[in-house]
C-alpha positions in Angstrom: 73.8 47.2 -33.1 70.9 45.5 -31.6 70.7 45.4 -27.4 70.7 41.4 -27.9 74.1 41.9 -29.8 75.6 44.2 -27.3 74.3 41.8 -24.3 75.9 38.8 -26.0 79.3 40.6 -26.5 79.2 41.2 -23.1 78.7 38.0 -21.9 81.5 36.7 -24.2 84.0 39.2 -22.6 83.1 38.1 -19.2 83.7 34.4 -20.0 86.9 34.7 -21.7 88.4 37.1 -18.8 86.7 34.9 -16.2 88.8 31.8 -17.8 92.1 33.8 -17.6 91.2 35.1 -13.9 90.8 31.5 -12.5 93.4 30.8 -10.1 96.0 27.9 -11.3 95.7 24.4 -9.8 97.9 23.9 -6.6 100.0 21.2 -6.9 100.1 18.7 -4.0 103.5 18.1 -2.9 104.6 14.3 -3.0 107.3 12.6 -1.0 108.9 9.4 -2.4 110.6 6.7 -0.3 112.8 3.8 -0.8 113.4 0.6 0.6 117.3 -0.2 1.1 119.6 -2.5 2.6 123.3 -3.0 3.6 124.6 -5.9 4.9 126.9 -5.4 8.2 129.7 -7.8 7.2 129.1 -9.9 3.9 130.2 -13.2 4.3 133.2 -14.9 2.2 131.8 -16.9 -0.8 132.2 -20.4 -0.9 133.8 -22.1 -4.0 131.1 -24.2 -5.1 127.7 -22.3 -4.4 124.2 -23.2 -5.7 122.8 -20.8 -8.2 119.4 -19.7 -6.8 117.0 -17.5 -9.0 115.1 -15.1 -7.5 112.0 -14.1 -8.7 110.1 -10.8 -8.1 107.9 -11.3 -5.3 104.0 -11.4 -6.5 101.8 -9.4 -4.1 98.3 -9.1 -2.7 96.4 -6.5 -4.6 96.6 -4.1 -1.8 100.2 -3.4 -2.2 100.9 -3.9 -5.7 101.3 -0.3 -6.3 103.4 2.4 -5.0 101.0 3.7 -2.2 101.9 3.8 1.0 99.4 1.6 3.1 98.3 1.7 6.8 95.6 0.6 9.1 93.8 2.7 11.8 91.1 0.2 12.5 90.7 -3.4 11.8 89.9 -4.3 8.2 90.4 -0.8 6.9 93.4 -0.2 4.9 93.8 3.7 3.7 96.9 5.2 1.8 98.7 8.3 2.3 97.9 11.1 0.1 101.0 12.9 -0.1 103.5 10.0 0.4 104.6 7.1 -2.0 107.0 4.5 -2.4 109.5 5.3 -5.3 108.2 1.7 -6.8 105.6 -0.9 -5.4 107.3 -2.5 -2.2 107.3 -6.0 -3.9 109.3 -4.3 -7.0 112.0 -2.9 -4.6 112.0 -5.9 -2.6 113.4 -8.3 -5.5 116.9 -7.1 -6.0 117.4 -6.8 -1.9 116.7 -10.3 -2.0 119.3 -11.1 -4.2 121.9 -8.6 -2.4 121.2 -10.7 0.8 121.5 -13.8 -0.3 124.6 -13.2 -2.2 126.0 -11.5 0.6 125.1 -14.6 2.6 128.1 -16.5 1.3 126.6 -19.8 0.8 124.2 -19.2 -2.6 124.9 -17.2 -5.5 121.8 -15.8 -6.2 120.5 -14.0 -9.6 117.4 -12.2 -10.7 114.8 -14.2 -12.9 115.9 -11.8 -16.0 119.6 -13.0 -15.9 119.2 -15.4 -19.0 121.3 -18.4 -20.1 122.7 -19.0 -16.3 121.8 -22.8 -15.3 120.3 -22.8 -12.2 119.4 -25.6 -9.4 116.9 -23.6 -7.4 114.3 -21.0 -7.4 112.7 -18.5 -4.6 109.2 -17.8 -5.1 107.7 -15.3 -2.9 104.3 -13.5 -2.4 103.9 -10.2 -0.3 100.7 -10.6 1.6 101.0 -7.5 3.9 102.9 -4.4 3.6 101.5 -1.7 6.0 101.6 1.0 8.9 99.6 -0.4 11.7 98.0 2.4 13.9 95.7 -0.3 16.0 98.5 -0.4 18.5 100.8 2.5 20.1 103.4 2.9 19.0 102.6 2.2 15.7 104.4 -0.5 14.0 105.4 -1.5 10.4 104.0 -5.7 9.5 105.7 -7.1 6.8 104.5 -10.7 5.9 106.4 -12.7 3.1 105.5 -16.0 1.9 108.4 -18.1 0.2 109.0 -21.3 -1.0 112.1 -22.6 -2.2 111.9 -25.0 -5.3 114.3 -27.5 -6.5 114.7 -27.2 -10.3 116.2 -30.4 -11.4 113.3 -32.1 -9.3 110.6 -29.9 -9.8 109.4 -30.1 -6.5 109.4 -27.9 -3.5 112.0 -28.4 -1.0 110.5 -26.0 1.8 108.1 -23.3 2.4 107.8 -20.7 5.3 105.6 -17.5 6.2 107.7 -14.5 7.7 105.9 -12.0 9.6 107.9 -8.8 10.8 106.7 -6.4 13.0 108.8 -3.5 13.4 107.8 -0.3 16.1 108.1 2.7 14.5 109.9 5.7 16.4 107.2 8.2 15.4 103.4 8.0 14.6 103.7 9.4 10.9 104.9 8.5 7.5 108.5 8.8 8.0 108.4 6.5 11.2 106.3 4.1 9.2 109.4 4.7 6.4 112.1 3.8 8.9 110.4 1.1 10.2 109.9 -0.5 7.1 113.5 -0.5 6.4 114.4 -1.9 9.6 111.7 -4.5 9.2 112.9 -5.5 5.6 116.7 -5.9 7.1 115.4 -8.6 9.9 113.1 -9.9 6.9 115.9 -10.6 4.6 118.4 -12.1 7.0 115.4 -14.6 8.2 115.1 -15.5 4.4 118.8 -15.9 4.1 119.1 -18.4 7.2 116.2 -20.1 5.5 117.6 -20.8 2.0 120.9 -21.2 3.4 119.2 -24.4 5.7 117.8 -25.9 3.1 119.6 -25.4 0.0 121.4 -28.8 0.1 
């Protein structure tokens, strides 16, 4: 056998063995977090409640994903590498809005996908901010939601408002931000319920 063929075979053996001896890629640990809401004491439902359709909030593109956002300097939005929301914040907010409005007792709220239900009102919303702010100490969770209540019979906007929640975090880390987010969402939901109740007529 020629020297060239022996050399080629030796190179092939080294290549194959090298491929099998390469270390396996390391898996990055990933933590998933949720937004939850438990009304303290649901109000008794009134007999004749207006029916309100609640759509999934639209979201500013920076928050239209499951990535957990934070801010270390003005205009500089970043995302945690190893932690994510279980779903996008806007998607998780939708059922919580329905739950909170129903717990308020004055309105009957249904999701936008509940077909066949005659409704008189619709709640539209847009998530403008949802991040942990490290430009202050302690850090705080900032949640900004723009809402508008629409009269479906008259086809007009009854009222609109921007809610801006800033909830301090107990610790300056991801979990501190997640806890602050859940407290902030609870405060936000109560304000939205009060707003809808006041303007539902």
